[in-house]
C-alpha positions in Angstrom: -53.5 107.6 37.2 -55.7 108.6 34.5 -56.7 112.1 34.3 -59.9 111.8 36.8 -58.3 112.1 39.9 -62.1 111.0 41.3 -62.3 108.4 38.6 -58.7 106.5 39.9 -59.8 107.2 42.7 -63.3 105.0 43.0 -61.8 102.4 40.6 -59.1 101.9 44.1 -61.5 102.8 46.9 -64.1 100.3 44.7 -61.9 97.4 43.5 -59.0 98.0 45.4 -56.8 98.1 43.1 -53.7 100.9 42.8 -54.2 102.1 38.6 -50.6 102.6 37.4 -49.7 105.6 35.5 -50.2 106.1 32.4 -47.2 108.3 31.2 -43.8 108.2 30.9 -41.6 110.7 32.2 -38.7 109.7 29.2 -36.6 111.7 27.4 -38.0 111.0 23.5 -34.5 108.7 22.4 -35.1 108.9 18.3 -33.8 111.6 15.8 -35.8 114.1 13.5 -36.8 112.3 10.5 -36.0 108.5 12.1 -38.4 106.1 10.5 -41.3 105.7 13.3 -42.9 102.4 12.0 -40.2 100.5 14.3 -40.6 101.8 16.5 -44.8 101.0 17.7 -44.1 97.9 15.6 -41.5 97.1 18.4 -43.8 98.1 20.7 -46.6 97.1 19.5 -45.4 92.7 19.7 -43.9 93.1 23.2 -47.2 94.1 24.0 -49.2 91.4 22.4 -46.6 88.9 23.9 -47.5 90.1 27.0 -50.9 90.0 26.0 -50.9 87.0 24.8 -50.1 85.7 28.2 -52.5 87.3 30.3 -55.4 85.8 27.7 -54.6 82.2 28.0 -54.2 82.9 32.2 -57.9 83.8 31.8 -59.2 81.2 29.9 -57.4 79.2 32.3 -60.7 80.2 34.5 -62.2 78.4 32.0 -65.4 81.4 32.6 -67.3 82.5 29.0 -66.6 86.6 30.2 -62.9 85.5 31.0 -62.7 84.2 27.9 -64.4 86.8 25.4 -62.1 89.6 27.7 -59.2 87.5 26.6 -60.3 86.9 22.9 -61.3 91.2 23.0 -58.0 92.1 24.0 -56.5 95.3 24.1 -58.8 95.8 20.5 -61.7 96.3 23.1 -60.3 99.9 24.7 -60.0 101.4 21.3 -62.0 102.0 18.7 -60.0 101.9 15.4 -57.3 103.7 17.2 -54.3 101.2 16.2 -55.2 101.2 12.3 -54.7 105.3 12.7 -51.5 104.5 14.0 -50.4 102.5 11.8 -51.3 104.1 8.6 -50.5 107.2 9.8 -46.8 105.7 10.6 -47.2 104.1 7.0 -47.4 108.1 5.5 -45.2 109.6 8.0 -42.2 107.5 7.0 -43.8 107.7 3.2 -43.9 111.3 3.1 -41.0 112.9 0.8 -39.5 116.2 2.7 -42.1 118.5 2.0 -45.0 117.2 2.7 -43.0 115.4 5.5 -44.7 118.5 7.9 -47.9 117.6 6.9 -47.6 113.7 7.9 -46.4 114.4 11.2 -49.2 116.5 12.1 -51.8 114.0 10.9 -48.9 111.1 13.0 -49.1 113.8 15.7 -53.2 113.5 15.9 -52.4 109.4 15.7 -50.4 109.5 18.7 -52.9 112.1 20.4 -55.4 109.1 20.3 -53.9 106.0 20.8 -53.5 108.5 24.5 -57.1 107.8 25.1 -56.7 103.6 25.0 -53.7 104.1 28.1 -55.8 107.0 30.0 -58.7 104.6 30.4 -58.9 102.9 33.5 -59.0 99.6 32.4 -55.6 100.1 30.2 -54.0 100.7 34.0 -56.0 97.9 34.9 -54.3 95.5 32.3 -51.2 96.3 33.6 -51.9 95.7 37.9 -54.1 92.5 36.7 -54.1 89.8 39.6 -52.8 87.3 38.1 -49.6 89.1 38.0 -49.1 88.0 34.5 -45.8 91.6 33.6 -47.8 93.5 30.7 -46.1 96.5 30.3 -49.7 98.4 28.4 -48.8 101.6 29.3 -45.3 101.7 30.0 -44.5 100.2 27.5 -46.6 102.2 24.3 -46.0 105.0 26.2 -42.6 105.1 25.7 -43.6 104.3 22.4 -45.9 107.0 21.8 -43.3 109.6 23.7 -40.2 108.7 21.2 -42.4 108.8 17.6 -43.5 113.1 18.9 -40.4 113.6 20.5 -39.2 112.7 16.3 -41.6 114.3 15.4 -40.7 117.9 17.1 
């Protein structure tokens, strides 16, 4: 569910789709100081592969609107959060010990910015798509964000 229960209720009532939870309660799995780029890269590659499967299913309908949705993919939900996340991860992993705290603050801001994508109701719609394609957008990326947050805490 998103942070807006009224919007979630509207989506369920009008569209007939129950939104999946967008947060994870798993404990972080990384030690402080761990390289974080691989955590994000692996999660993103997993989700990208799942999104490609969903995009191909949408294209099979040969509908211009569905083709556009398939072409835009995850990028349509954000406004540069992918770039901000990668930049912050690169800077954090490369930071010397005396600059790690400052890099950690930038990374925390990037994580918070990316989490907004996962609270977008359309992120849940992707995960619960009516085509039955498994996409772990909220779970997979949410866990990676939690792991990153735990490592920089």
